[in-house]
PyMOL CGO cylinders between C-alpha atoms (Angstrom):
from pymol import cmd
from pymol.cgo import CYLINDER

trace = [
    CYLINDER, 15.45, -19.32, -5.70, 12.29, -19.19, -3.44, 0.3, 1, 1, 1, 1, 1, 1,
    CYLINDER, 12.29, -19.19, -3.44, 8.91, -20.68, -4.04, 0.3, 1, 1, 1, 1, 1, 1,
    CYLINDER, 8.91, -20.68, -4.04, 7.48, -17.22, -4.57, 0.3, 1, 1, 1, 1, 1, 1,
    CYLINDER, 7.48, -17.22, -4.57, 5.07, -17.28, -7.43, 0.3, 1, 1, 1, 1, 1, 1,
    CYLINDER, 5.07, -17.28, -7.43, 3.39, -13.74, -7.43, 0.3, 1, 1, 1, 1, 1, 1,
    CYLINDER, 3.39, -13.74, -7.43, 4.37, -10.35, -6.01, 0.3, 1, 1, 1, 1, 1, 1,
    CYLINDER, 4.37, -10.35, -6.01, 1.62, -8.10, -4.36, 0.3, 1, 1, 1, 1, 1, 1,
    CYLINDER, 1.62, -8.10, -4.36, 2.58, -4.52, -4.14, 0.3, 1, 1, 1, 1, 1, 1,
    CYLINDER, 2.58, -4.52, -4.14, 1.18, -1.91, -1.75, 0.3, 1, 1, 1, 1, 1, 1,
    CYLINDER, 1.18, -1.91, -1.75, 0.93, 1.35, -3.40, 0.3, 1, 1, 1, 1, 1, 1,
    CYLINDER, 0.93, 1.35, -3.40, 1.23, 4.40, -1.24, 0.3, 1, 1, 1, 1, 1, 1,
    CYLINDER, 1.23, 4.40, -1.24, 4.54, 4.56, 0.43, 0.3, 1, 1, 1, 1, 1, 1,
    CYLINDER, 4.54, 4.56, 0.43, 5.78, 1.54, -1.46, 0.3, 1, 1, 1, 1, 1, 1,
    CYLINDER, 5.78, 1.54, -1.46, 5.51, 2.26, -5.19, 0.3, 1, 1, 1, 1, 1, 1,
    CYLINDER, 5.51, 2.26, -5.19, 4.91, 5.83, -4.94, 0.3, 1, 1, 1, 1, 1, 1,
    CYLINDER, 4.91, 5.83, -4.94, 5.71, 8.71, -2.47, 0.3, 1, 1, 1, 1, 1, 1,
    CYLINDER, 5.71, 8.71, -2.47, 2.23, 10.15, -1.73, 0.3, 1, 1, 1, 1, 1, 1,
    CYLINDER, 2.23, 10.15, -1.73, 2.50, 10.62, 2.04, 0.3, 1, 1, 1, 1, 1, 1,
    CYLINDER, 2.50, 10.62, 2.04, 2.59, 14.43, 2.19, 0.3, 1, 1, 1, 1, 1, 1,
    CYLINDER, 2.59, 14.43, 2.19, -0.27, 14.86, -0.32, 0.3, 1, 1, 1, 1, 1, 1,
    CYLINDER, -0.27, 14.86, -0.32, -2.47, 12.45, 1.46, 0.3, 1, 1, 1, 1, 1, 1,
    CYLINDER, -2.47, 12.45, 1.46, -1.75, 14.22, 4.81, 0.3, 1, 1, 1, 1, 1, 1,
    CYLINDER, -1.75, 14.22, 4.81, -2.57, 17.67, 3.28, 0.3, 1, 1, 1, 1, 1, 1,
    CYLINDER, -2.57, 17.67, 3.28, -5.93, 16.51, 1.82, 0.3, 1, 1, 1, 1, 1, 1,
    CYLINDER, -5.93, 16.51, 1.82, -6.88, 14.60, 5.06, 0.3, 1, 1, 1, 1, 1, 1,
    CYLINDER, -6.88, 14.60, 5.06, -6.15, 17.59, 7.09, 0.3, 1, 1, 1, 1, 1, 1,
    CYLINDER, -6.15, 17.59, 7.09, -8.08, 19.92, 4.72, 0.3, 1, 1, 1, 1, 1, 1,
    CYLINDER, -8.08, 19.92, 4.72, -11.28, 17.91, 5.12, 0.3, 1, 1, 1, 1, 1, 1,
    CYLINDER, -11.28, 17.91, 5.12, -10.92, 17.11, 8.86, 0.3, 1, 1, 1, 1, 1, 1,
    CYLINDER, -10.92, 17.11, 8.86, -9.98, 20.73, 9.93, 0.3, 1, 1, 1, 1, 1, 1,
    CYLINDER, -9.98, 20.73, 9.93, -13.22, 21.86, 8.23, 0.3, 1, 1, 1, 1, 1, 1,
    CYLINDER, -13.22, 21.86, 8.23, -15.02, 19.28, 10.33, 0.3, 1, 1, 1, 1, 1, 1,
    CYLINDER, -15.02, 19.28, 10.33, -13.37, 20.55, 13.49, 0.3, 1, 1, 1, 1, 1, 1,
    CYLINDER, -13.37, 20.55, 13.49, -11.58, 17.29, 14.02, 0.3, 1, 1, 1, 1, 1, 1,
    CYLINDER, -11.58, 17.29, 14.02, -8.02, 17.75, 15.06, 0.3, 1, 1, 1, 1, 1, 1,
    CYLINDER, -8.02, 17.75, 15.06, -5.35, 16.17, 12.82, 0.3, 1, 1, 1, 1, 1, 1,
    CYLINDER, -5.35, 16.17, 12.82, -1.78, 16.40, 12.84, 0.3, 1, 1, 1, 1, 1, 1,
    CYLINDER, -1.78, 16.40, 12.84, 1.24, 14.41, 11.29, 0.3, 1, 1, 1, 1, 1, 1,
    CYLINDER, 1.24, 14.41, 11.29, 1.62, 12.18, 14.30, 0.3, 1, 1, 1, 1, 1, 1,
    CYLINDER, 1.62, 12.18, 14.30, -2.02, 10.99, 13.91, 0.3, 1, 1, 1, 1, 1, 1,
    CYLINDER, -2.02, 10.99, 13.91, -1.66, 10.67, 10.09, 0.3, 1, 1, 1, 1, 1, 1,
    CYLINDER, -1.66, 10.67, 10.09, 1.32, 8.20, 10.70, 0.3, 1, 1, 1, 1, 1, 1,
    CYLINDER, 1.32, 8.20, 10.70, -0.91, 5.98, 12.71, 0.3, 1, 1, 1, 1, 1, 1,
    CYLINDER, -0.91, 5.98, 12.71, -3.67, 5.72, 9.94, 0.3, 1, 1, 1, 1, 1, 1,
    CYLINDER, -3.67, 5.72, 9.94, -1.42, 5.67, 6.92, 0.3, 1, 1, 1, 1, 1, 1,
    CYLINDER, -1.42, 5.67, 6.92, -1.84, 2.35, 5.14, 0.3, 1, 1, 1, 1, 1, 1,
    CYLINDER, -1.84, 2.35, 5.14, -5.55, 1.93, 6.13, 0.3, 1, 1, 1, 1, 1, 1,
    CYLINDER, -5.55, 1.93, 6.13, -8.69, 2.52, 4.03, 0.3, 1, 1, 1, 1, 1, 1,
    CYLINDER, -8.69, 2.52, 4.03, -10.88, 5.51, 4.84, 0.3, 1, 1, 1, 1, 1, 1,
    CYLINDER, -10.88, 5.51, 4.84, -13.36, 3.79, 6.93, 0.3, 1, 1, 1, 1, 1, 1,
    CYLINDER, -13.36, 3.79, 6.93, -10.67, 2.04, 9.09, 0.3, 1, 1, 1, 1, 1, 1,
    CYLINDER, -10.67, 2.04, 9.09, -8.77, 5.28, 9.37, 0.3, 1, 1, 1, 1, 1, 1,
    CYLINDER, -8.77, 5.28, 9.37, -11.66, 7.29, 10.41, 0.3, 1, 1, 1, 1, 1, 1,
    CYLINDER, -11.66, 7.29, 10.41, -12.64, 4.54, 13.06, 0.3, 1, 1, 1, 1, 1, 1,
    CYLINDER, -12.64, 4.54, 13.06, -9.17, 4.62, 14.57, 0.3, 1, 1, 1, 1, 1, 1,
    CYLINDER, -9.17, 4.62, 14.57, -9.06, 8.33, 14.62, 0.3, 1, 1, 1, 1, 1, 1,
    CYLINDER, -9.06, 8.33, 14.62, -12.46, 8.89, 16.21, 0.3, 1, 1, 1, 1, 1, 1,
    CYLINDER, -12.46, 8.89, 16.21, -12.56, 5.79, 18.40, 0.3, 1, 1, 1, 1, 1, 1,
    CYLINDER, -12.56, 5.79, 18.40, -15.78, 4.57, 16.89, 0.3, 1, 1, 1, 1, 1, 1,
    CYLINDER, -15.78, 4.57, 16.89, -17.18, 3.85, 13.40, 0.3, 1, 1, 1, 1, 1, 1,
    CYLINDER, -17.18, 3.85, 13.40, -17.61, 7.02, 11.42, 0.3, 1, 1, 1, 1, 1, 1,
    CYLINDER, -17.61, 7.02, 11.42, -21.14, 8.34, 10.51, 0.3, 1, 1, 1, 1, 1, 1,
    CYLINDER, -21.14, 8.34, 10.51, -22.23, 7.54, 6.95, 0.3, 1, 1, 1, 1, 1, 1,
    CYLINDER, -22.23, 7.54, 6.95, -22.13, 11.36, 6.20, 0.3, 1, 1, 1, 1, 1, 1,
    CYLINDER, -22.13, 11.36, 6.20, -18.44, 11.79, 7.32, 0.3, 1, 1, 1, 1, 1, 1,
    CYLINDER, -18.44, 11.79, 7.32, -17.26, 8.79, 5.47, 0.3, 1, 1, 1, 1, 1, 1,
    CYLINDER, -17.26, 8.79, 5.47, -19.02, 9.85, 2.28, 0.3, 1, 1, 1, 1, 1, 1,
    CYLINDER, -19.02, 9.85, 2.28, -17.29, 13.30, 2.67, 0.3, 1, 1, 1, 1, 1, 1,
    CYLINDER, -17.29, 13.30, 2.67, -13.98, 11.77, 2.92, 0.3, 1, 1, 1, 1, 1, 1,
    CYLINDER, -13.98, 11.77, 2.92, -14.60, 9.25, 0.13, 0.3, 1, 1, 1, 1, 1, 1,
    CYLINDER, -14.60, 9.25, 0.13, -15.60, 12.26, -2.24, 0.3, 1, 1, 1, 1, 1, 1,
    CYLINDER, -15.60, 12.26, -2.24, -14.10, 15.51, -1.24, 0.3, 1, 1, 1, 1, 1, 1,
    CYLINDER, -14.10, 15.51, -1.24, -10.80, 14.09, 0.21, 0.3, 1, 1, 1, 1, 1, 1,
    CYLINDER, -10.80, 14.09, 0.21, -10.12, 11.71, -2.58, 0.3, 1, 1, 1, 1, 1, 1,
    CYLINDER, -10.12, 11.71, -2.58, -11.17, 14.17, -5.36, 0.3, 1, 1, 1, 1, 1, 1,
    CYLINDER, -11.17, 14.17, -5.36, -8.96, 16.80, -3.98, 0.3, 1, 1, 1, 1, 1, 1,
    CYLINDER, -8.96, 16.80, -3.98, -6.01, 14.18, -3.78, 0.3, 1, 1, 1, 1, 1, 1,
    CYLINDER, -6.01, 14.18, -3.78, -6.55, 13.18, -7.51, 0.3, 1, 1, 1, 1, 1, 1,
    CYLINDER, -6.55, 13.18, -7.51, -6.70, 16.92, -8.50, 0.3, 1, 1, 1, 1, 1, 1,
    CYLINDER, -6.70, 16.92, -8.50, -3.41, 17.74, -6.88, 0.3, 1, 1, 1, 1, 1, 1,
    CYLINDER, -3.41, 17.74, -6.88, -1.59, 14.58, -7.72, 0.3, 1, 1, 1, 1, 1, 1,
    CYLINDER, -1.59, 14.58, -7.72, -0.06, 15.46, -11.18, 0.3, 1, 1, 1, 1, 1, 1,
    CYLINDER, -0.06, 15.46, -11.18, 3.28, 16.93, -10.68, 0.3, 1, 1, 1, 1, 1, 1,
    CYLINDER, 3.28, 16.93, -10.68, 3.18, 16.03, -6.92, 0.3, 1, 1, 1, 1, 1, 1,
    CYLINDER, 3.18, 16.03, -6.92, 3.87, 12.27, -6.95, 0.3, 1, 1, 1, 1, 1, 1,
    CYLINDER, 3.87, 12.27, -6.95, 6.96, 10.23, -7.97, 0.3, 1, 1, 1, 1, 1, 1,
    CYLINDER, 6.96, 10.23, -7.97, 8.14, 6.57, -7.86, 0.3, 1, 1, 1, 1, 1, 1,
    CYLINDER, 8.14, 6.57, -7.86, 10.13, 5.67, -4.88, 0.3, 1, 1, 1, 1, 1, 1,
    CYLINDER, 10.13, 5.67, -4.88, 13.79, 4.66, -5.32, 0.3, 1, 1, 1, 1, 1, 1,
    CYLINDER, 13.79, 4.66, -5.32, 14.40, 1.21, -6.84, 0.3, 1, 1, 1, 1, 1, 1,
    CYLINDER, 14.40, 1.21, -6.84, 10.85, 0.60, -7.78, 0.3, 1, 1, 1, 1, 1, 1,
    CYLINDER, 10.85, 0.60, -7.78, 11.30, 0.47, -11.61, 0.3, 1, 1, 1, 1, 1, 1,
    CYLINDER, 11.30, 0.47, -11.61, 14.31, -1.94, -11.32, 0.3, 1, 1, 1, 1, 1, 1,
    CYLINDER, 14.31, -1.94, -11.32, 12.28, -4.22, -9.10, 0.3, 1, 1, 1, 1, 1, 1,
    CYLINDER, 12.28, -4.22, -9.10, 9.25, -4.14, -11.41, 0.3, 1, 1, 1, 1, 1, 1,
    CYLINDER, 9.25, -4.14, -11.41, 11.48, -5.08, -14.28, 0.3, 1, 1, 1, 1, 1, 1,
    CYLINDER, 11.48, -5.08, -14.28, 13.29, -7.67, -12.46, 0.3, 1, 1, 1, 1, 1, 1,
    CYLINDER, 13.29, -7.67, -12.46, 10.12, -9.53, -11.40, 0.3, 1, 1, 1, 1, 1, 1,
    CYLINDER, 10.12, -9.53, -11.40, 8.76, -9.14, -14.79, 0.3, 1, 1, 1, 1, 1, 1,
    CYLINDER, 8.76, -9.14, -14.79, 11.89, -10.76, -16.18, 0.3, 1, 1, 1, 1, 1, 1,
    CYLINDER, 11.89, -10.76, -16.18, 11.44, -13.63, -13.87, 0.3, 1, 1, 1, 1, 1, 1,
    CYLINDER, 11.44, -13.63, -13.87, 7.87, -14.08, -15.12, 0.3, 1, 1, 1, 1, 1, 1,
    CYLINDER, 7.87, -14.08, -15.12, 6.41, -13.45, -11.68, 0.3, 1, 1, 1, 1, 1, 1,
    CYLINDER, 6.41, -13.45, -11.68, 2.80, -12.00, -12.04, 0.3, 1, 1, 1, 1, 1, 1,
    CYLINDER, 2.80, -12.00, -12.04, 2.61, -8.62, -10.06, 0.3, 1, 1, 1, 1, 1, 1,
    CYLINDER, 2.61, -8.62, -10.06, -0.48, -6.92, -8.69, 0.3, 1, 1, 1, 1, 1, 1,
    CYLINDER, -0.48, -6.92, -8.69, -1.17, -3.71, -6.92, 0.3, 1, 1, 1, 1, 1, 1,
    CYLINDER, -1.17, -3.71, -6.92, -3.03, -4.53, -3.61, 0.3, 1, 1, 1, 1, 1, 1,
    CYLINDER, -3.03, -4.53, -3.61, -3.89, -1.18, -1.90, 0.3, 1, 1, 1, 1, 1, 1,
    CYLINDER, -3.89, -1.18, -1.90, -6.43, 0.25, 0.41, 0.3, 1, 1, 1, 1, 1, 1,
    CYLINDER, -6.43, 0.25, 0.41, -6.89, 3.17, -1.88, 0.3, 1, 1, 1, 1, 1, 1,
    CYLINDER, -6.89, 3.17, -1.88, -10.03, 3.80, -4.11, 0.3, 1, 1, 1, 1, 1, 1,
    CYLINDER, -10.03, 3.80, -4.11, -9.60, 2.23, -7.53, 0.3, 1, 1, 1, 1, 1, 1,
    CYLINDER, -9.60, 2.23, -7.53, -9.78, 5.75, -8.99, 0.3, 1, 1, 1, 1, 1, 1,
    CYLINDER, -9.78, 5.75, -8.99, -6.58, 6.60, -7.13, 0.3, 1, 1, 1, 1, 1, 1,
    CYLINDER, -6.58, 6.60, -7.13, -4.88, 3.52, -8.28, 0.3, 1, 1, 1, 1, 1, 1,
    CYLINDER, -4.88, 3.52, -8.28, -5.78, 3.95, -11.87, 0.3, 1, 1, 1, 1, 1, 1,
    CYLINDER, -5.78, 3.95, -11.87, -4.51, 7.48, -11.70, 0.3, 1, 1, 1, 1, 1, 1,
    CYLINDER, -4.51, 7.48, -11.70, -1.09, 6.61, -10.14, 0.3, 1, 1, 1, 1, 1, 1,
    CYLINDER, -1.09, 6.61, -10.14, -0.26, 3.82, -12.41, 0.3, 1, 1, 1, 1, 1, 1,
    CYLINDER, -0.26, 3.82, -12.41, -1.04, 5.98, -15.45, 0.3, 1, 1, 1, 1, 1, 1,
    CYLINDER, -1.04, 5.98, -15.45, 0.66, 9.07, -14.14, 0.3, 1, 1, 1, 1, 1, 1,
    CYLINDER, 0.66, 9.07, -14.14, 3.83, 7.07, -13.46, 0.3, 1, 1, 1, 1, 1, 1,
    CYLINDER, 3.83, 7.07, -13.46, 3.59, 4.78, -16.62, 0.3, 1, 1, 1, 1, 1, 1,
    CYLINDER, 3.59, 4.78, -16.62, 3.76, 1.54, -14.79, 0.3, 1, 1, 1, 1, 1, 1,
    CYLINDER, 3.76, 1.54, -14.79, 0.30, -0.09, -15.66, 0.3, 1, 1, 1, 1, 1, 1,
    CYLINDER, 0.30, -0.09, -15.66, 2.07, -2.50, -17.88, 0.3, 1, 1, 1, 1, 1, 1,
    CYLINDER, 2.07, -2.50, -17.88, 3.88, -4.35, -15.15, 0.3, 1, 1, 1, 1, 1, 1,
    CYLINDER, 3.88, -4.35, -15.15, 0.78, -5.39, -13.37, 0.3, 1, 1, 1, 1, 1, 1,
    CYLINDER, 0.78, -5.39, -13.37, -1.54, -8.40, -14.09, 0.3, 1, 1, 1, 1, 1, 1,
    CYLINDER, -1.54, -8.40, -14.09, -4.22, -6.97, -11.79, 0.3, 1, 1, 1, 1, 1, 1,
    CYLINDER, -4.22, -6.97, -11.79, -5.02, -3.70, -9.79, 0.3, 1, 1, 1, 1, 1, 1,
    CYLINDER, -5.02, -3.70, -9.79, -6.79, -4.67, -6.55, 0.3, 1, 1, 1, 1, 1, 1,
    CYLINDER, -6.79, -4.67, -6.55, -8.48, -1.98, -4.35, 0.3, 1, 1, 1, 1, 1, 1,
    CYLINDER, -8.48, -1.98, -4.35, -9.32, -2.78, -0.73, 0.3, 1, 1, 1, 1, 1, 1,
    CYLINDER, -9.32, -2.78, -0.73, -11.26, 0.38, -0.36, 0.3, 1, 1, 1, 1, 1, 1,
    CYLINDER, -11.26, 0.38, -0.36, -14.64, -1.30, 0.04, 0.3, 1, 1, 1, 1, 1, 1,
    CYLINDER, -14.64, -1.30, 0.04, -13.16, -4.30, 1.90, 0.3, 1, 1, 1, 1, 1, 1,
    CYLINDER, -13.16, -4.30, 1.90, -12.28, -4.75, 5.66, 0.3, 1, 1, 1, 1, 1, 1,
    CYLINDER, -12.28, -4.75, 5.66, -9.35, -2.63, 5.99, 0.3, 1, 1, 1, 1, 1, 1,
    CYLINDER, -9.35, -2.63, 5.99, -5.84, -3.60, 6.86, 0.3, 1, 1, 1, 1, 1, 1,
    CYLINDER, -5.84, -3.60, 6.86, -4.68, -5.08, 9.19, 0.3, 1, 1, 1, 1, 1, 1,
    CYLINDER, -4.68, -5.08, 9.19, -7.50, -7.43, 7.87, 0.3, 1, 1, 1, 1, 1, 1,
    CYLINDER, -7.50, -7.43, 7.87, -6.04, -9.44, 4.97, 0.3, 1, 1, 1, 1, 1, 1,
    CYLINDER, -6.04, -9.44, 4.97, -8.87, -9.12, 2.66, 0.3, 1, 1, 1, 1, 1, 1,
    CYLINDER, -8.87, -9.12, 2.66, -7.16, -7.14, -0.14, 0.3, 1, 1, 1, 1, 1, 1,
    CYLINDER, -7.16, -7.14, -0.14, -4.14, -9.45, -0.27, 0.3, 1, 1, 1, 1, 1, 1,
    CYLINDER, -4.14, -9.45, -0.27, -6.36, -12.55, -0.25, 0.3, 1, 1, 1, 1, 1, 1,
    CYLINDER, -6.36, -12.55, -0.25, -8.27, -11.10, -3.19, 0.3, 1, 1, 1, 1, 1, 1,
    CYLINDER, -8.27, -11.10, -3.19, -5.21, -10.19, -5.08, 0.3, 1, 1, 1, 1, 1, 1,
    CYLINDER, -5.21, -10.19, -5.08, -3.86, -13.90, -4.69, 0.3, 1, 1, 1, 1, 1, 1,
    CYLINDER, -3.86, -13.90, -4.69, -7.19, -15.10, -5.94, 0.3, 1, 1, 1, 1, 1, 1,
    CYLINDER, -7.19, -15.10, -5.94, -7.06, -12.87, -8.97, 0.3, 1, 1, 1, 1, 1, 1,
    CYLINDER, -7.06, -12.87, -8.97, -3.55, -14.10, -10.00, 0.3, 1, 1, 1, 1, 1, 1,
    CYLINDER, -3.55, -14.10, -10.00, -4.43, -17.77, -9.13, 0.3, 1, 1, 1, 1, 1, 1,
    CYLINDER, -4.43, -17.77, -9.13, -1.64, -18.19, -6.63, 0.3, 1, 1, 1, 1, 1, 1,
    CYLINDER, -1.64, -18.19, -6.63, -1.81, -19.79, -3.17, 0.3, 1, 1, 1, 1, 1, 1,
    CYLINDER, -1.81, -19.79, -3.17, -1.28, -17.23, -0.31, 0.3, 1, 1, 1, 1, 1, 1,
    CYLINDER, -1.28, -17.23, -0.31, 1.80, -18.87, 0.92, 0.3, 1, 1, 1, 1, 1, 1,
    CYLINDER, 1.80, -18.87, 0.92, 3.48, -18.48, -2.46, 0.3, 1, 1, 1, 1, 1, 1,
    CYLINDER, 3.48, -18.48, -2.46, 2.80, -14.75, -2.48, 0.3, 1, 1, 1, 1, 1, 1,
    CYLINDER, 2.80, -14.75, -2.48, 5.37, -12.02, -1.60, 0.3, 1, 1, 1, 1, 1, 1,
    CYLINDER, 5.37, -12.02, -1.60, 3.77, -8.74, -0.29, 0.3, 1, 1, 1, 1, 1, 1,
    CYLINDER, 3.77, -8.74, -0.29, 5.83, -5.55, -0.27, 0.3, 1, 1, 1, 1, 1, 1,
    CYLINDER, 5.83, -5.55, -0.27, 4.58, -3.20, 2.47, 0.3, 1, 1, 1, 1, 1, 1,
    CYLINDER, 4.58, -3.20, 2.47, 5.66, -0.11, 4.27, 0.3, 1, 1, 1, 1, 1, 1,
    CYLINDER, 5.66, -0.11, 4.27, 3.14, 0.28, 7.15, 0.3, 1, 1, 1, 1, 1, 1,
    CYLINDER, 3.14, 0.28, 7.15, 2.45, -1.87, 10.32, 0.3, 1, 1, 1, 1, 1, 1,
    CYLINDER, 2.45, -1.87, 10.32, -1.11, -2.49, 9.37, 0.3, 1, 1, 1, 1, 1, 1,
    CYLINDER, -1.11, -2.49, 9.37, 0.01, -3.69, 5.97, 0.3, 1, 1, 1, 1, 1, 1,
    CYLINDER, 0.01, -3.69, 5.97, 2.56, -5.80, 7.34, 0.3, 1, 1, 1, 1, 1, 1,
    CYLINDER, 2.56, -5.80, 7.34, 0.08, -7.38, 9.77, 0.3, 1, 1, 1, 1, 1, 1,
    CYLINDER, 0.08, -7.38, 9.77, -2.38, -8.01, 6.99, 0.3, 1, 1, 1, 1, 1, 1,
    CYLINDER, -2.38, -8.01, 6.99, 0.11, -9.80, 4.87, 0.3, 1, 1, 1, 1, 1, 1,
    CYLINDER, 0.11, -9.80, 4.87, 1.17, -12.03, 7.80, 0.3, 1, 1, 1, 1, 1, 1,
    CYLINDER, 1.17, -12.03, 7.80, -2.61, -12.80, 8.53, 0.3, 1, 1, 1, 1, 1, 1,
    CYLINDER, -2.61, -12.80, 8.53, -3.07, -13.79, 4.92, 0.3, 1, 1, 1, 1, 1, 1,
    CYLINDER, -3.07, -13.79, 4.92, -0.23, -16.34, 5.47, 0.3, 1, 1, 1, 1, 1, 1,
    CYLINDER, -0.23, -16.34, 5.47, 2.11, -14.54, 2.91, 0.3, 1, 1, 1, 1, 1, 1,
    CYLINDER, 2.11, -14.54, 2.91, 5.69, -13.82, 2.91, 0.3, 1, 1, 1, 1, 1, 1,
    CYLINDER, 5.69, -13.82, 2.91, 6.17, -10.14, 3.70, 0.3, 1, 1, 1, 1, 1, 1,
    CYLINDER, 6.17, -10.14, 3.70, 8.85, -7.75, 2.87, 0.3, 1, 1, 1, 1, 1, 1,
    CYLINDER, 8.85, -7.75, 2.87, 8.81, -4.26, 4.49, 0.3, 1, 1, 1, 1, 1, 1,
    CYLINDER, 8.81, -4.26, 4.49, 10.44, -1.16, 3.27, 0.3, 1, 1, 1, 1, 1, 1,
    CYLINDER, 10.44, -1.16, 3.27, 11.44, 1.71, 5.68, 0.3, 1, 1, 1, 1, 1, 1,
    CYLINDER, 11.44, 1.71, 5.68, 9.85, 4.45, 3.45, 0.3, 1, 1, 1, 1, 1, 1,
    CYLINDER, 9.85, 4.45, 3.45, 7.34, 5.63, 5.95, 0.3, 1, 1, 1, 1, 1, 1,
    CYLINDER, 7.34, 5.63, 5.95, 7.99, 3.74, 9.22, 0.3, 1, 1, 1, 1, 1, 1,
    CYLINDER, 7.99, 3.74, 9.22, 11.10, 2.80, 11.15, 0.3, 1, 1, 1, 1, 1, 1,
    CYLINDER, 11.10, 2.80, 11.15, 12.22, -0.95, 11.19, 0.3, 1, 1, 1, 1, 1, 1,
    CYLINDER, 12.22, -0.95, 11.19, 10.96, -1.44, 14.91, 0.3, 1, 1, 1, 1, 1, 1,
    CYLINDER, 10.96, -1.44, 14.91, 7.38, -0.78, 13.86, 0.3, 1, 1, 1, 1, 1, 1,
    CYLINDER, 7.38, -0.78, 13.86, 7.60, -3.35, 10.99, 0.3, 1, 1, 1, 1, 1, 1,
    CYLINDER, 7.60, -3.35, 10.99, 8.90, -6.17, 13.14, 0.3, 1, 1, 1, 1, 1, 1,
    CYLINDER, 8.90, -6.17, 13.14, 6.35, -8.77, 11.88, 0.3, 1, 1, 1, 1, 1, 1,
    CYLINDER, 6.35, -8.77, 11.88, 7.83, -8.64, 8.42, 0.3, 1, 1, 1, 1, 1, 1,
    CYLINDER, 7.83, -8.64, 8.42, 10.01, -11.58, 7.31, 0.3, 1, 1, 1, 1, 1, 1,
    CYLINDER, 10.01, -11.58, 7.31, 12.63, -9.12, 5.90, 0.3, 1, 1, 1, 1, 1, 1,
    CYLINDER, 12.63, -9.12, 5.90, 12.94, -5.33, 6.40, 0.3, 1, 1, 1, 1, 1, 1,
    CYLINDER, 12.94, -5.33, 6.40, 14.93, -3.14, 3.88, 0.3, 1, 1, 1, 1, 1, 1,
    CYLINDER, 14.93, -3.14, 3.88, 15.76, 0.46, 4.23, 0.3, 1, 1, 1, 1, 1, 1,
    CYLINDER, 15.76, 0.46, 4.23, 15.30, 0.99, 0.59, 0.3, 1, 1, 1, 1, 1, 1,
    CYLINDER, 15.30, 0.99, 0.59, 14.61, -1.03, -2.54, 0.3, 1, 1, 1, 1, 1, 1,
    CYLINDER, 14.61, -1.03, -2.54, 17.32, 0.94, -4.43, 0.3, 1, 1, 1, 1, 1, 1,
    CYLINDER, 17.32, 0.94, -4.43, 20.65, -0.85, -5.28, 0.3, 1, 1, 1, 1, 1, 1,
    CYLINDER, 20.65, -0.85, -5.28, 19.43, -4.36, -4.26, 0.3, 1, 1, 1, 1, 1, 1,
    CYLINDER, 19.43, -4.36, -4.26, 18.94, -7.13, -6.75, 0.3, 1, 1, 1, 1, 1, 1,
    CYLINDER, 18.94, -7.13, -6.75, 15.47, -9.03, -6.58, 0.3, 1, 1, 1, 1, 1, 1,
    CYLINDER, 15.47, -9.03, -6.58, 17.17, -12.55, -6.82, 0.3, 1, 1, 1, 1, 1, 1,
    CYLINDER, 17.17, -12.55, -6.82, 19.37, -11.74, -3.89, 0.3, 1, 1, 1, 1, 1, 1,
    CYLINDER, 19.37, -11.74, -3.89, 16.45, -10.55, -1.80, 0.3, 1, 1, 1, 1, 1, 1,
    CYLINDER, 16.45, -10.55, -1.80, 14.31, -13.61, -2.73, 0.3, 1, 1, 1, 1, 1, 1,
    CYLINDER, 14.31, -13.61, -2.73, 17.39, -15.83, -1.65, 0.3, 1, 1, 1, 1, 1, 1,
    CYLINDER, 17.39, -15.83, -1.65, 17.53, -13.90, 1.69, 0.3, 1, 1, 1, 1, 1, 1,
    CYLINDER, 17.53, -13.90, 1.69, 13.87, -14.57, 2.23, 0.3, 1, 1, 1, 1, 1, 1,
    CYLINDER, 13.87, -14.57, 2.23, 14.34, -18.20, 1.47, 0.3, 1, 1, 1, 1, 1, 1,
    CYLINDER, 14.34, -18.20, 1.47, 17.09, -18.36, 4.02, 0.3, 1, 1, 1, 1, 1, 1,
]
cmd.load_cgo(trace, "trace")
């Protein structure tokens, strides 16, 4: 067994399949502002918070007005459309139950607004698995490690004893910068884009948690 003492889950693209819905709601808002936005661009920003996404998209920090528009209209539209449009990704429930059986505290550590996190865990019936829900929406965005460091603080575990489960290059980078062990899943990006992770899996489905922890230790 490894010295992992807590598990920090990213949400979008790791726990829940929200990619297409996020793309649709981003495009709806940005098209109305005359800002070109296609799937290739979305793939570059997925995993970041809104402020960080807009800065990468525009090449400079967004205006307060544009950021507020995205934070309100885009996110409200996302939450309105989410029921019936989102699902847990393969293997997630088995992993949540396995970590719980091992008495490892689990948190959500996501760039999403807290309203989105609350909605997702309730829609999918997984709130009971988590000791804490942590939003990095108002923090420096991934690849900055702020959200993971805050999650570690909340569960009272040193960063080096935290396992982060991620799917995006900014998220993997944030986990490594936090000094944490990082497991990446190829749900939204191919392995070559996740190379900083300690271990990369194609899917969580069909793999035992204890086996994966042993592989990380090795």
